[in-house]
N, CA, C and O atoms as a Tripos MOL2 file, in Angstrom:
@<TRIPOS>MOLECULE
protein
  180   179    45     0     0
PROTEIN
NO_CHARGES

@<TRIPOS>ATOM
      1 N         167.8370  -14.0890  271.4320 N.3       1 UNK1
      2 CA        168.5730  -15.0380  270.6220 C.3       1 UNK1
      3 C         169.5240  -14.2590  269.7120 C.2       1 UNK1
      4 O         169.1160  -13.3300  269.0150 O.2       1 UNK1
      5 N         170.7510  -14.6420  269.7330 N.am      2 UNK2
      6 CA        171.7900  -14.0170  268.9370 C.3       2 UNK2
      7 C         171.6740  -14.4710  267.4780 C.2       2 UNK2
      8 O         171.2140  -15.5810  267.2110 O.2       2 UNK2
      9 N         172.0820  -13.6300  266.5480 N.am      3 UNK3
     10 CA        171.9980  -13.9680  265.1340 C.3       3 UNK3
     11 C         172.8840  -15.1760  264.8080 C.2       3 UNK3
     12 O         172.5430  -15.9730  263.9340 O.2       3 UNK3
     13 N         174.0040  -15.3130  265.4930 N.am      4 UNK4
     14 CA        174.8840  -16.4580  265.2440 C.3       4 UNK4
     15 C         174.2560  -17.7620  265.7180 C.2       4 UNK4
     16 O         174.4550  -18.8100  265.1030 O.2       4 UNK4
     17 N         173.5040  -17.6980  266.8010 N.am      5 UNK5
     18 CA        172.7830  -18.8740  267.2680 C.3       5 UNK5
     19 C         171.7280  -19.2810  266.2500 C.2       5 UNK5
     20 O         171.5600  -20.4670  265.9640 O.2       5 UNK5
     21 N         171.0260  -18.3110  265.7100 N.am      6 UNK6
     22 CA        170.0200  -18.5910  264.6920 C.3       6 UNK6
     23 C         170.6540  -19.2090  263.4500 C.2       6 UNK6
     24 O         170.0890  -20.1310  262.8600 O.2       6 UNK6
     25 N         171.8160  -18.7120  263.0520 N.am      7 UNK7
     26 CA        172.5230  -19.2870  261.9040 C.3       7 UNK7
     27 C         172.9460  -20.7220  262.1730 C.2       7 UNK7
     28 O         172.8530  -21.5770  261.2920 O.2       7 UNK7
     29 N         173.4070  -20.9830  263.3780 N.am      8 UNK8
     30 CA        173.8210  -22.3400  263.7450 C.3       8 UNK8
     31 C         172.6410  -23.3010  263.7330 C.2       8 UNK8
     32 O         172.7500  -24.4190  263.2280 O.2       8 UNK8
     33 N         171.5280  -22.8710  264.2850 N.am      9 UNK9
     34 CA        170.3200  -23.7090  264.3060 C.3       9 UNK9
     35 C         169.8370  -23.9750  262.8900 C.2       9 UNK9
     36 O         169.4470  -25.0980  262.5730 O.2       9 UNK9
     37 N         169.8560  -22.9650  262.0410 N.am     10 UNK10
     38 CA        169.4450  -23.1340  260.6490 C.3      10 UNK10
     39 C         170.3570  -24.1050  259.9200 C.2      10 UNK10
     40 O         169.8820  -24.9170  259.1260 O.2      10 UNK10
     41 N         171.6430  -24.0380  260.1690 N.am     11 UNK11
     42 CA        172.5910  -24.9520  259.5490 C.3      11 UNK11
     43 C         172.3450  -26.3860  259.9920 C.2      11 UNK11
     44 O         172.3590  -27.3010  259.1680 O.2      11 UNK11
     45 N         172.1230  -26.5870  261.2670 N.am     12 UNK12
     46 CA        171.8790  -27.9340  261.7870 C.3      12 UNK12
     47 C         170.5800  -28.5000  261.2360 C.2      12 UNK12
     48 O         170.5300  -29.6710  260.8580 O.2      12 UNK12
     49 N         169.5400  -27.6990  261.1850 N.am     13 UNK13
     50 CA        168.2540  -28.1600  260.6410 C.3      13 UNK13
     51 C         168.3950  -28.4990  259.1560 C.2      13 UNK13
     52 O         167.8510  -29.5040  258.6990 O.2      13 UNK13
     53 N         169.1090  -27.6830  258.4140 N.am     14 UNK14
     54 CA        169.3240  -27.9500  256.9920 C.3      14 UNK14
     55 C         170.0950  -29.2450  256.7850 C.2      14 UNK14
     56 O         169.7780  -30.0200  255.8840 O.2      14 UNK14
     57 N         171.0990  -29.4820  257.6080 N.am     15 UNK15
     58 CA        171.8840  -30.7040  257.5050 C.3      15 UNK15
     59 C         171.0290  -31.9320  257.8110 C.2      15 UNK15
     60 O         171.1370  -32.9470  257.1220 O.2      15 UNK15
     61 N         170.1920  -31.8500  258.8240 N.am     16 UNK16
     62 CA        169.3110  -32.9710  259.1740 C.3      16 UNK16
     63 C         168.3280  -33.2530  258.0430 C.2      16 UNK16
     64 O         168.0770  -34.4150  257.7230 O.2      16 UNK16
     65 N         167.7750  -32.2230  257.4390 N.am     17 UNK17
     66 CA        166.8600  -32.4060  256.3090 C.3      17 UNK17
     67 C         167.5980  -33.0290  255.1260 C.2      17 UNK17
     68 O         167.0550  -33.9090  254.4580 O.2      17 UNK17
     69 N         168.8120  -32.5910  254.8630 N.am     18 UNK18
     70 CA        169.6090  -33.1580  253.7770 C.3      18 UNK18
     71 C         169.8660  -34.6460  254.0080 C.2      18 UNK18
     72 O         169.7110  -35.4450  253.0850 O.2      18 UNK18
     73 N         170.2490  -35.0200  255.2000 N.am     19 UNK19
     74 CA        170.5020  -36.4330  255.5200 C.3      19 UNK19
     75 C         169.2200  -37.2470  255.3750 C.2      19 UNK19
     76 O         169.2580  -38.3790  254.8920 O.2      19 UNK19
     77 N         168.0940  -36.6850  255.7850 N.am     20 UNK20
     78 CA        166.8110  -37.3950  255.6530 C.3      20 UNK20
     79 C         166.4660  -37.6300  254.1800 C.2      20 UNK20
     80 O         165.9820  -38.7050  253.8280 O.2      20 UNK20
     81 N         166.7070  -36.6470  253.3240 N.am     21 UNK21
     82 CA        166.4250  -36.8010  251.8980 C.3      21 UNK21
     83 C         167.3490  -37.8410  251.2810 C.2      21 UNK21
     84 O         166.9050  -38.6490  250.4650 O.2      21 UNK21
     85 N         168.6160  -37.8360  251.6520 N.am     22 UNK22
     86 CA        169.5610  -38.8270  251.1300 C.3      22 UNK22
     87 C         169.1590  -40.2290  251.5700 C.2      22 UNK22
     88 O         169.1940  -41.1600  250.7660 O.2      22 UNK22
     89 N         168.7830  -40.3890  252.8150 N.am     23 UNK23
     90 CA        168.3490  -41.7150  253.3000 C.3      23 UNK23
     91 C         167.0990  -42.1670  252.5740 C.2      23 UNK23
     92 O         166.9750  -43.3450  252.2410 O.2      23 UNK23
     93 N         166.1660  -41.2550  252.3190 N.am     24 UNK24
     94 CA        164.9420  -41.6060  251.5940 C.3      24 UNK24
     95 C         165.2670  -42.0330  250.1670 C.2      24 UNK24
     96 O         164.7210  -43.0190  249.6720 O.2      24 UNK24
     97 N         166.1510  -41.2970  249.5100 N.am     25 UNK25
     98 CA        166.4810  -41.5840  248.1130 C.3      25 UNK25
     99 C         167.2160  -42.9120  247.9660 C.2      25 UNK25
    100 O         167.0310  -43.6040  246.9640 O.2      25 UNK25
    101 N         168.0320  -43.2770  248.9240 N.am     26 UNK26
    102 CA        168.8180  -44.5050  248.8250 C.3      26 UNK26
    103 C         168.1750  -45.6770  249.5590 C.2      26 UNK26
    104 O         168.8110  -46.7220  249.6990 O.2      26 UNK26
    105 N         166.9470  -45.5410  250.0290 N.am     27 UNK27
    106 CA        166.3060  -46.6400  250.7490 C.3      27 UNK27
    107 C         165.9250  -47.7590  249.7830 C.2      27 UNK27
    108 O         165.6380  -47.5180  248.6100 O.2      27 UNK27
    109 N         165.9290  -48.9600  250.2880 N.am     28 UNK28
    110 CA        165.6170  -50.1310  249.4630 C.3      28 UNK28
    111 C         164.1830  -50.0990  248.9430 C.2      28 UNK28
    112 O         163.9120  -50.6030  247.8530 O.2      28 UNK28
    113 N         163.2700  -49.5190  249.7000 N.am     29 UNK29
    114 CA        161.8710  -49.4960  249.2800 C.3      29 UNK29
    115 C         161.6360  -48.5850  248.0810 C.2      29 UNK29
    116 O         160.6450  -48.7580  247.3710 O.2      29 UNK29
    117 N         162.5230  -47.6170  247.8360 N.am     30 UNK30
    118 CA        162.3720  -46.6990  246.7090 C.3      30 UNK30
    119 C         163.1280  -47.1620  245.4640 C.2      30 UNK30
    120 O         162.9670  -46.5690  244.3970 O.2      30 UNK30
    121 N         163.9360  -48.1920  245.5760 N.am     31 UNK31
    122 CA        164.8050  -48.6220  244.4760 C.3      31 UNK31
    123 C         163.9940  -48.9870  243.2330 C.2      31 UNK31
    124 O         164.3810  -48.6280  242.1210 O.2      31 UNK31
    125 N         162.8870  -49.6860  243.4030 N.am     32 UNK32
    126 CA        162.0830  -50.1050  242.2580 C.3      32 UNK32
    127 C         161.4870  -48.8940  241.5290 C.2      32 UNK32
    128 O         161.4890  -48.8450  240.2990 O.2      32 UNK32
    129 N         160.9890  -47.9390  242.2750 N.am     33 UNK33
    130 CA        160.4120  -46.7350  241.6630 C.3      33 UNK33
    131 C         161.4590  -45.9480  240.8830 C.2      33 UNK33
    132 O         161.1830  -45.4650  239.7840 O.2      33 UNK33
    133 N         162.6530  -45.8170  241.4430 N.am     34 UNK34
    134 CA        163.7050  -45.0860  240.7540 C.3      34 UNK34
    135 C         164.2120  -45.8540  239.5340 C.2      34 UNK34
    136 O         164.5910  -45.2390  238.5370 O.2      34 UNK34
    137 N         164.2250  -47.1800  239.5960 N.am     35 UNK35
    138 CA        164.6280  -47.9770  238.4450 C.3      35 UNK35
    139 C         163.6200  -47.8030  237.3130 C.2      35 UNK35
    140 O         164.0090  -47.6780  236.1520 O.2      35 UNK35
    141 N         162.3430  -47.7940  237.6390 N.am     36 UNK36
    142 CA        161.3140  -47.5550  236.6230 C.3      36 UNK36
    143 C         161.4600  -46.1620  236.0010 C.2      36 UNK36
    144 O         161.3310  -46.0070  234.7870 O.2      36 UNK36
    145 N         161.7250  -45.1730  236.8160 N.am     37 UNK37
    146 CA        161.9030  -43.8100  236.3130 C.3      37 UNK37
    147 C         163.1490  -43.6960  235.4330 C.2      37 UNK37
    148 O         163.1580  -42.9470  234.4560 O.2      37 UNK37
    149 N         164.1910  -44.4360  235.7800 N.am     38 UNK38
    150 CA        165.4230  -44.3920  234.9910 C.3      38 UNK38
    151 C         165.2370  -45.0270  233.6080 C.2      38 UNK38
    152 O         165.9200  -44.6550  232.6540 O.2      38 UNK38
    153 N         164.3180  -45.9760  233.5070 N.am     39 UNK39
    154 CA        164.0920  -46.6710  232.2240 C.3      39 UNK39
    155 C         163.0510  -46.0050  231.3480 C.2      39 UNK39
    156 O         162.8450  -46.4450  230.2180 O.2      39 UNK39
    157 N         162.3880  -44.9660  231.8210 N.am     40 UNK40
    158 CA        161.3650  -44.2980  231.0160 C.3      40 UNK40
    159 C         161.8500  -43.7940  229.6720 C.2      40 UNK40
    160 O         161.1140  -43.9540  228.6980 O.2      40 UNK40
    161 N         163.0300  -43.1970  229.5350 N.am     41 UNK41
    162 CA        163.4600  -42.7090  228.2210 C.3      41 UNK41
    163 C         163.6720  -43.8230  227.1900 C.2      41 UNK41
    164 O         163.6630  -43.5650  225.9860 O.2      41 UNK41
    165 N         163.8610  -45.0500  227.6570 N.am     42 UNK42
    166 CA        164.1710  -46.1500  226.7510 C.3      42 UNK42
    167 C         162.9430  -46.9470  226.3310 C.2      42 UNK42
    168 O         163.0450  -47.8320  225.4820 O.2      42 UNK42
    169 N         161.7910  -46.6490  226.9100 N.am     43 UNK43
    170 CA        160.5660  -47.3560  226.5590 C.3      43 UNK43
    171 C         160.0560  -46.8600  225.2140 C.2      43 UNK43
    172 O         160.1200  -45.6680  224.9110 O.2      43 UNK43
    173 N         159.5520  -47.7820  224.4170 N.am     44 UNK44
    174 CA        159.0230  -47.4140  223.1090 C.3      44 UNK44
    175 C         157.5210  -47.2200  223.2000 C.2      44 UNK44
    176 O         156.8620  -47.7790  224.0760 O.2      44 UNK44
    177 N         156.9930  -46.4310  222.2940 N.am     45 UNK45
    178 CA        155.5490  -46.1620  222.2930 C.3      45 UNK45
    179 C         154.7600  -47.3630  221.8860 C.2      45 UNK45
    180 O         153.5320  -47.3060  221.8330 O.2      45 UNK45
@<TRIPOS>BOND
     1     1     2 1
     2     2     3 1
     3     3     4 2
     4     3     5 am
     5     5     6 1
     6     6     7 1
     7     7     8 2
     8     7     9 am
     9     9    10 1
    10    10    11 1
    11    11    12 2
    12    11    13 am
    13    13    14 1
    14    14    15 1
    15    15    16 2
    16    15    17 am
    17    17    18 1
    18    18    19 1
    19    19    20 2
    20    19    21 am
    21    21    22 1
    22    22    23 1
    23    23    24 2
    24    23    25 am
    25    25    26 1
    26    26    27 1
    27    27    28 2
    28    27    29 am
    29    29    30 1
    30    30    31 1
    31    31    32 2
    32    31    33 am
    33    33    34 1
    34    34    35 1
    35    35    36 2
    36    35    37 am
    37    37    38 1
    38    38    39 1
    39    39    40 2
    40    39    41 am
    41    41    42 1
    42    42    43 1
    43    43    44 2
    44    43    45 am
    45    45    46 1
    46    46    47 1
    47    47    48 2
    48    47    49 am
    49    49    50 1
    50    50    51 1
    51    51    52 2
    52    51    53 am
    53    53    54 1
    54    54    55 1
    55    55    56 2
    56    55    57 am
    57    57    58 1
    58    58    59 1
    59    59    60 2
    60    59    61 am
    61    61    62 1
    62    62    63 1
    63    63    64 2
    64    63    65 am
    65    65    66 1
    66    66    67 1
    67    67    68 2
    68    67    69 am
    69    69    70 1
    70    70    71 1
    71    71    72 2
    72    71    73 am
    73    73    74 1
    74    74    75 1
    75    75    76 2
    76    75    77 am
    77    77    78 1
    78    78    79 1
    79    79    80 2
    80    79    81 am
    81    81    82 1
    82    82    83 1
    83    83    84 2
    84    83    85 am
    85    85    86 1
    86    86    87 1
    87    87    88 2
    88    87    89 am
    89    89    90 1
    90    90    91 1
    91    91    92 2
    92    91    93 am
    93    93    94 1
    94    94    95 1
    95    95    96 2
    96    95    97 am
    97    97    98 1
    98    98    99 1
    99    99   100 2
   100    99   101 am
   101   101   102 1
   102   102   103 1
   103   103   104 2
   104   103   105 am
   105   105   106 1
   106   106   107 1
   107   107   108 2
   108   107   109 am
   109   109   110 1
   110   110   111 1
   111   111   112 2
   112   111   113 am
   113   113   114 1
   114   114   115 1
   115   115   116 2
   116   115   117 am
   117   117   118 1
   118   118   119 1
   119   119   120 2
   120   119   121 am
   121   121   122 1
   122   122   123 1
   123   123   124 2
   124   123   125 am
   125   125   126 1
   126   126   127 1
   127   127   128 2
   128   127   129 am
   129   129   130 1
   130   130   131 1
   131   131   132 2
   132   131   133 am
   133   133   134 1
   134   134   135 1
   135   135   136 2
   136   135   137 am
   137   137   138 1
   138   138   139 1
   139   139   140 2
   140   139   141 am
   141   141   142 1
   142   142   143 1
   143   143   144 2
   144   143   145 am
   145   145   146 1
   146   146   147 1
   147   147   148 2
   148   147   149 am
   149   149   150 1
   150   150   151 1
   151   151   152 2
   152   151   153 am
   153   153   154 1
   154   154   155 1
   155   155   156 2
   156   155   157 am
   157   157   158 1
   158   158   159 1
   159   159   160 2
   160   159   161 am
   161   161   162 1
   162   162   163 1
   163   163   164 2
   164   163   165 am
   165   165   166 1
   166   166   167 1
   167   167   168 2
   168   167   169 am
   169   169   170 1
   170   170   171 1
   171   171   172 2
   172   171   173 am
   173   173   174 1
   174   174   175 1
   175   175   176 2
   176   175   177 am
   177   177   178 1
   178   178   179 1
   179   179   180 2
@<TRIPOS>SUBSTRUCTURE
     1 UNK1         2 RESIDUE 1 A UNK
     2 UNK2         6 RESIDUE 1 A UNK
     3 UNK3        10 RESIDUE 1 A UNK
     4 UNK4        14 RESIDUE 1 A UNK
     5 UNK5        18 RESIDUE 1 A UNK
     6 UNK6        22 RESIDUE 1 A UNK
     7 UNK7        26 RESIDUE 1 A UNK
     8 UNK8        30 RESIDUE 1 A UNK
     9 UNK9        34 RESIDUE 1 A UNK
    10 UNK10       38 RESIDUE 1 A UNK
    11 UNK11       42 RESIDUE 1 A UNK
    12 UNK12       46 RESIDUE 1 A UNK
    13 UNK13       50 RESIDUE 1 A UNK
    14 UNK14       54 RESIDUE 1 A UNK
    15 UNK15       58 RESIDUE 1 A UNK
    16 UNK16       62 RESIDUE 1 A UNK
    17 UNK17       66 RESIDUE 1 A UNK
    18 UNK18       70 RESIDUE 1 A UNK
    19 UNK19       74 RESIDUE 1 A UNK
    20 UNK20       78 RESIDUE 1 A UNK
    21 UNK21       82 RESIDUE 1 A UNK
    22 UNK22       86 RESIDUE 1 A UNK
    23 UNK23       90 RESIDUE 1 A UNK
    24 UNK24       94 RESIDUE 1 A UNK
    25 UNK25       98 RESIDUE 1 A UNK
    26 UNK26      102 RESIDUE 1 A UNK
    27 UNK27      106 RESIDUE 1 A UNK
    28 UNK28      110 RESIDUE 1 A UNK
    29 UNK29      114 RESIDUE 1 A UNK
    30 UNK30      118 RESIDUE 1 A UNK
    31 UNK31      122 RESIDUE 1 A UNK
    32 UNK32      126 RESIDUE 1 A UNK
    33 UNK33      130 RESIDUE 1 A UNK
    34 UNK34      134 RESIDUE 1 A UNK
    35 UNK35      138 RESIDUE 1 A UNK
    36 UNK36      142 RESIDUE 1 A UNK
    37 UNK37      146 RESIDUE 1 A UNK
    38 UNK38      150 RESIDUE 1 A UNK
    39 UNK39      154 RESIDUE 1 A UNK
    40 UNK40      158 RESIDUE 1 A UNK
    41 UNK41      162 RESIDUE 1 A UNK
    42 UNK42      166 RESIDUE 1 A UNK
    43 UNK43      170 RESIDUE 1 A UNK
    44 UNK44      174 RESIDUE 1 A UNK
    45 UNK45      178 RESIDUE 1 A UNK
């Protein structure tokens, strides 16, 4: 295996992981959890 092939495979795998994380973060099922986390600084004791 050539070093350039390894670099290409690593780039493609990294891109796929990045897209998976973005899809997870913007999914409708996670919206409520992220909204709760966003409001934590504004909650009073």
